[in-house]
C-alpha positions in Angstrom: 96.3 148.8 87.3 94.3 151.2 89.4 94.8 154.8 88.1 92.3 156.8 90.0 89.9 156.4 92.9 87.1 159.0 93.4 84.9 158.9 96.5 81.9 161.1 97.3 79.7 161.0 100.5 80.9 157.6 101.8 81.4 157.2 105.5 83.7 160.0 106.7 84.7 161.1 103.1 82.8 164.0 101.6 84.7 164.2 98.4 88.1 162.8 97.4 90.1 162.0 94.3 93.3 160.1 94.4 95.8 159.1 91.6 98.0 156.0 91.8 100.9 154.5 89.9 102.9 151.3 89.7 105.2 150.6 92.6 104.6 150.8 96.4 101.7 153.1 97.4 101.5 153.6 101.2 98.7 155.0 103.4 99.6 156.2 106.9 97.8 158.2 109.5 96.8 158.1 113.1 94.5 155.4 114.4 90.8 156.2 113.6 91.5 158.7 110.8 89.9 156.4 108.3 92.7 154.6 106.5 90.7 151.5 106.1 87.8 153.5 104.7 89.8 153.9 101.5 90.1 150.1 101.1 86.4 149.7 102.1 85.5 152.1 99.3 87.7 150.2 96.8 86.2 146.9 97.8 82.7 148.5 97.4 83.3 149.6 93.9 84.7 146.2 93.1 81.4 144.5 94.1 81.7 144.0 97.9 78.4 144.1 99.7 77.5 147.7 100.7 75.0 148.8 103.4 73.0 151.9 103.9 75.4 152.9 106.7 78.1 153.4 104.1 76.4 156.7 103.0 77.8 159.7 104.8 75.4 161.2 107.4 73.2 163.8 105.8 73.8 162.6 102.2 71.1 160.9 100.0 73.6 158.6 98.4 77.3 157.8 98.2 79.4 157.1 95.1 82.7 155.5 94.3 84.5 155.6 90.9 87.6 153.5 90.1 89.5 153.9 86.9 91.8 151.2 85.7 94.2 150.6 82.8 93.8 147.1 81.3 96.1 145.1 79.1 94.6 144.1 75.7 95.3 140.4 76.2 94.2 140.3 79.8 91.4 138.1 81.2 89.6 141.3 82.2 89.2 142.2 78.5 87.9 138.7 77.8 85.3 139.2 80.5 84.3 142.5 79.0 83.9 141.0 75.6 81.8 138.2 76.9 79.5 140.7 78.6 79.4 142.9 75.5 80.6 145.9 77.4 82.2 148.7 75.3 85.9 148.9 75.7 88.2 151.9 75.7 91.8 152.7 76.9 90.5 153.0 80.4 88.1 150.8 82.4 85.7 152.9 84.5 83.8 151.3 87.4 81.1 153.3 89.1 78.9 152.2 92.0 76.3 154.1 94.0 74.9 153.3 97.4 71.6 155.0 98.3 70.7 155.9 101.9 67.8 153.4 101.8 70.2 150.5 100.9 69.6 150.4 97.2 72.7 150.0 95.0 73.5 150.5 91.3 76.6 149.8 89.3 78.1 150.6 85.9 81.1 149.4 83.9 82.0 151.8 81.1 78.6 153.3 81.3 76.8 149.9 81.0 74.6 148.9 83.9 75.8 145.7 85.6 74.8 143.5 88.5 76.7 143.4 91.8 77.6 139.8 91.0 79.2 140.7 87.7 81.0 143.6 89.3 82.4 141.3 92.0 83.4 138.7 89.3 85.2 141.5 87.3 86.8 142.9 90.5 88.4 139.6 91.3 90.5 139.9 88.1 91.5 143.5 88.7 92.9 143.6 92.3 94.1 141.0 94.8 93.2 141.7 98.4 95.6 140.2 101.0 95.3 140.2 104.8 94.3 138.1 107.7 90.6 138.5 107.0 90.8 137.7 103.3 89.0 134.4 102.8 89.0 134.6 99.0 92.7 135.0 98.5 95.7 133.1 99.8 93.7 131.9 102.8 91.2 130.1 100.7 92.3 126.4 100.4 90.1 126.0 97.3 92.5 128.2 95.4 95.8 126.6 96.6 95.9 124.0 93.8 95.6 126.8 91.2 98.3 128.8 92.9 100.7 125.8 93.0 100.0 125.1 89.3 100.8 128.8 88.4 104.0 128.5 90.4 104.9 125.2 88.8 103.9 126.4 85.3 102.0 123.2 84.7 99.5 124.6 82.2 100.5 122.2 79.4 100.1 119.2 81.8 96.8 120.5 83.2 95.5 121.0 79.6 96.3 117.4 78.7 94.7 116.1 81.9 91.5 118.1 81.3 91.3 116.7 77.8 91.8 113.1 79.1 89.2 113.6 81.8 86.7 114.8 79.3 87.3 111.7 77.1 87.1 109.5 80.3 83.8 111.1 81.3 82.4 110.6 77.7 83.4 107.0 77.8 81.9 106.5 81.2 78.6 108.1 80.2 78.5 105.9 77.0 79.1 102.8 79.1 76.5 103.7 81.7 73.9 104.7 79.2 74.3 101.6 77.1 74.3 99.3 80.1 71.2 101.0 81.5 69.4 100.7 78.2 70.4 97.1 77.8 69.1 96.3 81.3 65.8 98.0 80.6 65.4 96.2 77.3 66.3 92.9 78.9 63.4 93.3 81.2 61.1 93.9 78.2 62.5 91.2 76.0 59.6 88.8 76.4 57.1 91.5 75.6 59.2 92.7 72.6 59.3 89.1 71.1 55.5 88.6 71.8 54.6 91.9 70.0 56.8 91.0 67.1 55.3 87.5 66.8 51.8 89.0 67.0 52.5 91.5 64.2 54.2 88.8 62.1 51.4 86.2 62.6 48.7 88.8 61.7 50.7 89.6 58.5 49.0 92.9 57.8 50.4 95.6 55.6 50.0 99.4 55.2 46.7 100.2 53.6 45.0 96.8 54.3 42.6 98.3 56.9 41.3 100.9 54.4 40.8 98.2 51.7 39.0 95.9 54.1 36.7 98.7 55.4 35.8 99.7 51.9 35.1 96.1 50.9 33.0 95.5 54.1 30.8 98.5 53.5 30.3 97.3 49.9 29.3 93.9 51.1 26.9 95.3 53.7 25.1 97.4 51.0 25.5 94.8 48.3 21.7 93.8 47.9 20.3 97.3 47.4 23.3 98.2 45.2 22.9 95.0 43.1 19.2 95.7 42.5 19.9 99.2 41.2 22.8 98.0 39.1 20.7 95.2 37.6 18.0 97.7 36.6 20.6 99.9 35.0 22.0 96.8 33.2 18.6 95.9 31.9 18.2 99.4 30.4 21.5 99.3 28.5 21.6 95.6 27.3 20.3 94.3 24.0 16.7 94.6 25.1 17.2 98.2 26.0 19.5 101.0 24.9 22.0 98.8 23.2 19.3 97.2 21.0 17.7 100.6 20.1 21.1 102.1 19.3 21.9 99.1 17.1 18.6 99.5 15.2 19.2 103.2 14.8 22.6 102.6 13.1 21.0 100.0 10.7 18.2 102.4 9.6 20.7 105.3 9.1 23.1 103.0 7.1 20.2 102.1 4.7 19.3 105.7 4.3 22.9 106.6 3.7 23.0 104.5 0.5 20.8 107.1 -1.2 22.5 110.2 0.3 26.3 110.8 -0.3 28.2 111.3 3.0 25.4 113.3 4.6 24.9 110.8 7.4 28.6 109.8 7.9 29.1 111.9 11.0 25.9 110.9 12.8 26.6 107.2 12.1 30.2 107.5 13.4 29.0 109.3 16.5 26.4 106.5 17.2 29.1 103.8 16.6 31.3 105.6 19.2 28.4 105.7 21.6 27.8 102.0 20.9 31.4 101.3 21.9 31.1 103.4 25.1 27.9 101.6 25.9 29.6 98.2 25.5 32.4 99.3 27.9 29.7 100.5 30.4 28.0 97.1 30.1 31.3 95.3 30.8 32.0 97.5 33.9 28.4 96.9 35.2 28.9 93.1 34.7 32.2 93.2 36.7 30.6 95.0 39.6 27.7 92.6 39.6 30.2 89.7 39.7 32.0 91.3 42.7 28.7 91.7 44.5 28.2 88.0 44.3 29.6 86.6 47.6 29.0 84.1 50.3 27.6 85.6 53.6 30.4 83.7 55.4 32.9 85.8 53.5 31.6 89.0 55.1 32.1 87.4 58.6 35.7 86.4 57.8 36.4 89.9 56.5 35.0 91.5 59.6 37.0 89.2 61.9 40.2 90.2 60.0 39.4 93.9 60.3 38.6 93.6 64.0 42.0 91.9 64.6 43.9 94.6 62.7 42.1 97.4 64.5 42.6 95.7 67.9 46.4 95.6 67.2 46.4 99.3 66.4 44.4 100.2 69.6 46.7 98.0 71.7 49.8 99.9 70.7 48.1 103.2 70.1 49.0 103.3 66.4 47.6 104.4 63.1 47.8 102.1 60.1 50.7 104.2 58.7 52.7 103.9 62.0 52.7 100.1 62.1 55.8 99.5 59.9 57.8 102.0 61.9 56.7 100.3 65.2 57.7 96.9 63.9 61.0 98.3 62.7 61.7 99.7 66.2 60.9 96.4 67.9 63.3 94.6 65.6 66.0 97.3 66.4 65.5 96.7 70.2 65.9 92.9 69.6 69.1 93.5 67.6 70.3 95.8 70.4 69.8 93.0 73.0 71.4 90.4 70.8 74.5 92.6 70.4 74.4 94.0 74.0 77.0 91.8 75.7 79.6 92.3 73.0 79.0 96.1 72.8 79.2 96.5 76.6 82.5 94.6 76.6 83.8 97.0 73.9 82.7 100.0 75.8 84.4 98.7 79.0 87.6 98.3 77.1 87.3 101.9 75.8 86.7 103.1 79.3 89.6 101.2 80.7 91.9 102.7 78.1 90.6 106.2 78.7 91.1 105.7 82.5 94.6 104.5 82.0 95.5 107.5 79.9 94.0 109.8 82.4 95.8 108.2 85.3 99.1 108.3 83.5 98.7 112.0 82.7 97.5 112.7 86.2 100.5 110.9 87.7 102.9 113.0 85.5 101.0 116.2 86.7 101.2 115.1 90.3 104.9 114.5 90.0 105.4 118.0 88.6 103.3 119.4 91.4 105.2 117.6 94.1 108.5 118.7 92.7 107.3 122.3 92.6 105.8 122.0 96.1 109.1 120.9 97.6 110.8 123.8 96.0 108.1 126.3 97.1 108.3 125.0 100.7 112.1 125.7 100.8 111.6 129.2 99.2 109.0 130.2 101.7 111.0 129.0 104.7 113.9 131.0 103.4 111.6 134.0 103.2 110.4 133.5 106.7 113.8 133.9 108.3 114.2 137.6 107.7 110.6 138.0 108.9 111.8 136.6 112.3 110.0 133.3 112.0 113.1 131.1 112.0 111.3 128.3 113.7 108.3 128.3 111.5 107.8 125.6 108.8 105.7 125.6 105.7 104.5 122.5 103.9 102.4 122.1 100.8 100.2 119.0 101.5 99.2 117.1 98.4 96.6 114.3 98.8 95.0 112.0 96.2 91.4 112.6 95.6 88.8 111.3 93.1 89.5 111.9 89.4 88.5 115.4 88.2 89.4 117.7 85.4 92.5 118.9 87.3 93.8 115.5 88.0 93.7 113.5 91.3 95.3 116.0 93.7 94.1 118.3 96.4 96.5 121.0 97.6 96.5 122.8 100.9 99.1 125.2 102.2 99.9 124.4 105.9 102.2 125.8 108.5 103.9 125.0 111.8 104.9 128.0 113.8 107.2 126.3 116.3 109.6 123.4 116.1 107.9 120.1 116.7 104.4 121.5 116.5 101.8 120.0 114.1 101.1 121.4 110.7 97.7 123.0 110.2 95.8 125.5 108.1 97.2 129.0 107.8 94.1 130.5 109.5 94.0 128.1 112.4 97.6 127.9 113.4 99.0 131.4 113.0 98.4 134.5 115.1 97.4 137.8 113.4 101.0 139.0 113.0 102.4 135.6 112.0 99.6 135.1 109.5 100.3 138.4 107.8 104.0 137.5 107.5 103.2 134.1 106.2 100.9 135.6 103.6 103.5 138.1 102.5 106.2 135.4 102.2 103.8 133.2 100.2 102.9 136.0 97.9 106.5 137.0 97.3 107.3 133.4 96.3 104.2 132.8 94.2 104.6 136.1 92.4 108.0 135.4 91.0 106.7 135.3 87.4 103.7 137.6 87.8 103.7 141.1 86.3 101.3 143.9 86.1 99.1 142.9 89.0 97.5 145.2 91.6 97.7 144.1 95.2 96.2 145.5 98.4 97.6 144.7 101.9 95.7 146.0 104.9 98.0 146.4 107.9 100.0 143.3 107.0 102.8 144.5 109.2 100.5 144.6 112.3 102.3 143.4 115.5 105.9 143.7 114.1 108.6 146.3 114.3 112.2 147.1 113.9 114.1 144.8 111.5 111.1 142.6 111.0 109.0 145.5 109.9 111.9 146.5 107.6 111.9 143.0 106.1 108.1 143.2 105.6 108.5 146.5 103.8 111.3 145.3 101.6 109.2 142.3 100.5 106.3 144.6 99.7 108.7 146.7 97.7 110.0 143.6 96.0 106.5 142.7 94.9 105.9 146.3 93.6 109.1 146.3 91.6 107.8 143.6 89.2 105.8 146.1 87.1 103.2 145.7 89.7 101.1 148.0 91.9 101.0 147.5 95.7 98.7 149.5 98.0 99.5 149.2 101.7 97.8 150.5 104.8 100.5 150.6 107.5 101.5 151.8 111.0 105.1 150.9 110.4 107.7 153.7 109.8 110.0 151.1 108.2 107.4 150.3 105.6 106.4 153.9 105.0 110.0 154.9 104.4 110.0 152.6 101.4 107.0 154.2 99.7 107.2 155.4 96.2 103.9 157.3 96.8 103.0 158.2 100.3 99.4 159.2 101.3 98.5 160.6 104.7 95.0 160.1 106.0 93.8 162.7 108.6 90.6 164.0 110.2 89.1 167.5 110.1 86.0 169.2 111.4 83.8 170.9 108.8 80.3 172.2 109.6 80.5 170.4 112.9 81.0 167.1 111.1 84.1 164.9 111.2 85.6 164.2 107.8 88.5 162.1 106.5 91.0 163.7 104.2 93.8 162.2 102.2 96.9 164.0 100.9 99.9 162.8 99.0 103.1 164.0 100.6 106.7 164.3 99.4 110.1 165.4 100.7 110.1 166.9 104.2 106.5 166.1 104.6 107.4 162.5 104.4 110.1 163.0 107.0 107.6 164.6 109.3 105.0 161.9 108.9 107.5 159.1 109.5 108.9 160.9 112.5 105.3 161.1 113.9 105.0 157.3 113.3 108.3 156.9 115.3 107.7 159.2 118.2 103.9 159.8 118.4 102.2 163.2 118.7 105.3 165.0 120.0 107.8 164.9 117.2 111.4 165.3 118.3 114.5 166.1 116.4 115.7 162.6 117.2 112.6 161.2 115.5 113.2 163.4 112.5 116.8 162.2 112.2 115.6 158.6 112.6 113.1 159.3 109.9 115.8 160.6 107.5 117.9 157.6 108.3 115.1 155.2 107.4 114.3 157.1 104.1 118.0 157.3 103.2 118.4 153.6 104.0 115.4 152.8 101.9 116.6 154.5 98.8 120.3 153.6 99.1 119.8 149.8 99.8 
C-alpha cells in the first residue's frame, strides 16, 4: 500500500508531501490545476519513462519519493530478495530526473535500473483507465485474470508440469531421430572404418615397438661390428680367459697361505659370473641383429600402414582404442535405432495424452468460470446505465503451451445485436471506463491489500451513473484495498474517505500546483463547487450535504 508520496521540482510542483491510507482516496480540482500531475509523478517513480520536460522550470533536477508498506509473503518481497535489496518495514522508492534528461533510481538506498523499477512497480500499484495498455485492456493478461477469478492454480500447476514432461519427451524424440538419421548417412563409412581397423589388427604400443625395431635394423651392421669386438674382448680368448687364469694362480698360492686370499678369489669368481652374464646378453643381441633384409621391408610396410591410419583419422596411437569403441557404439546405436525411436514415440504419445487430458479439464474450469464472470459483469453494467451492453469472455483453442491450449480475450458489445469486439475498439471513452470498473469489481472479489489508481474513470457520466461508479470504487476500496481516484464527479467525491484538492497558485511570478487534504465543511464547499462551478450557491451547498449524507448513510 502507498503510504507517502513526496514530489520536488516536477512540472508545476515545487515541493509536496502527501500521506495516504487504505480506502477511497479522491483528488478533485478545477481543470488544469494539475490533478493528473500527481499520477504522472507516481508513474515516474514506479519506472515510467521520464523526459527532461518533467523538471520544473528553473530547477536542475526533479525528484519523486514513494513509500510503501509491503506484506512479508508478497511477490514484492520475493522480487527484493532476488535482487538482493535490503528490506525494512517500509519500501522506499526514489527517482531523480535531471534537466538534461538523465535519470537515476534507488530502492531502499540501492541503485537500480529503470527496467527493474518498472518491473517492481507493476507489483505495487495497478493503473486503470482508458489509456492503460498494460492492465485490463491488455489481452495478453486476460488469461491470467480469468485464472485468478476461476482459482485454477492447482489445474494450471498440473498442466505446466505435464507440458514440461511433454516438451522433454518431444526433445528426446527429435534429438534421437536426428542423430539416427545422421548416423544412417554415415553407416557405410562407419563400417568401412571399423573393417579397416579390424583388418590391420594393430594394438596400443605397436607403433613404438616397430619404430624402435626398425631403427635397430637400420643401424644393425655398425652395431654388430662394435658388439662383436666387445664380445671378442670378453670371451675365452680375452677377459674371460685371463680372469680364469688369474683365479687358478691365486688358488695355487692360497694352498700355502691360510685364508689370506679368500676374499680376492671370491671377488674374482663373482666377476667371472657377471662376465658370463654379459657374454650371454651380448650373444642374444648379436642373434637379434641377424635378420633377412626383406624383414626390414615388411616391418616398414607395417609401420607405414599404421601411421597412415592414424593420419587419416587424426589420431595418436593411444587414441585408437577409444576411436574404435566409438565407431562400435555408433553401429550399435543404428542397429537399435528403430526400436528406440518407436519407444520414444510411445512415451511422447503418452505425455501428449496426459497433457491434453489435463488441459481439457483446465479448459472446462475456465469456460465454467467465464460464463459466470460474463453474467456478473453484465449485472454490474446495469447500474452503470449500460443495460444494452453485453460482455463475453472468448476462449479459443491454441497450440499447446505451459498454460494449456486456451487463449482468452475479454470482448464487449455496446448495443443489442451489434458484434462483439475488443474493449478498446468497441467502447467509447466513457463506456470503456465503466466496463473497466465493472470488470475490476468482479475480478477483485477475492483480492485484498491491493493499491489501484483510476484516472477520471467517471469521465462522461453524471447523476445516478456517476453515483454507481463511485459506489463501485468504494466497494473496491472496502476490501482492505487502497483506491486513488482523479475525478470531476461530485457523486464520486462525496464517497471519499480521504479528499485532496488540487489548486494553482502564483509564486515568484511562476504558476505552481498545490494539494491539500480537506475535511468537514471544506469537503462540502469543494463538492458544491463541483456541482455549481465557480459561483457556489446555497443550493449547491445543500446538494453537497445531501450527497455526503447519502454516501455515509447508505
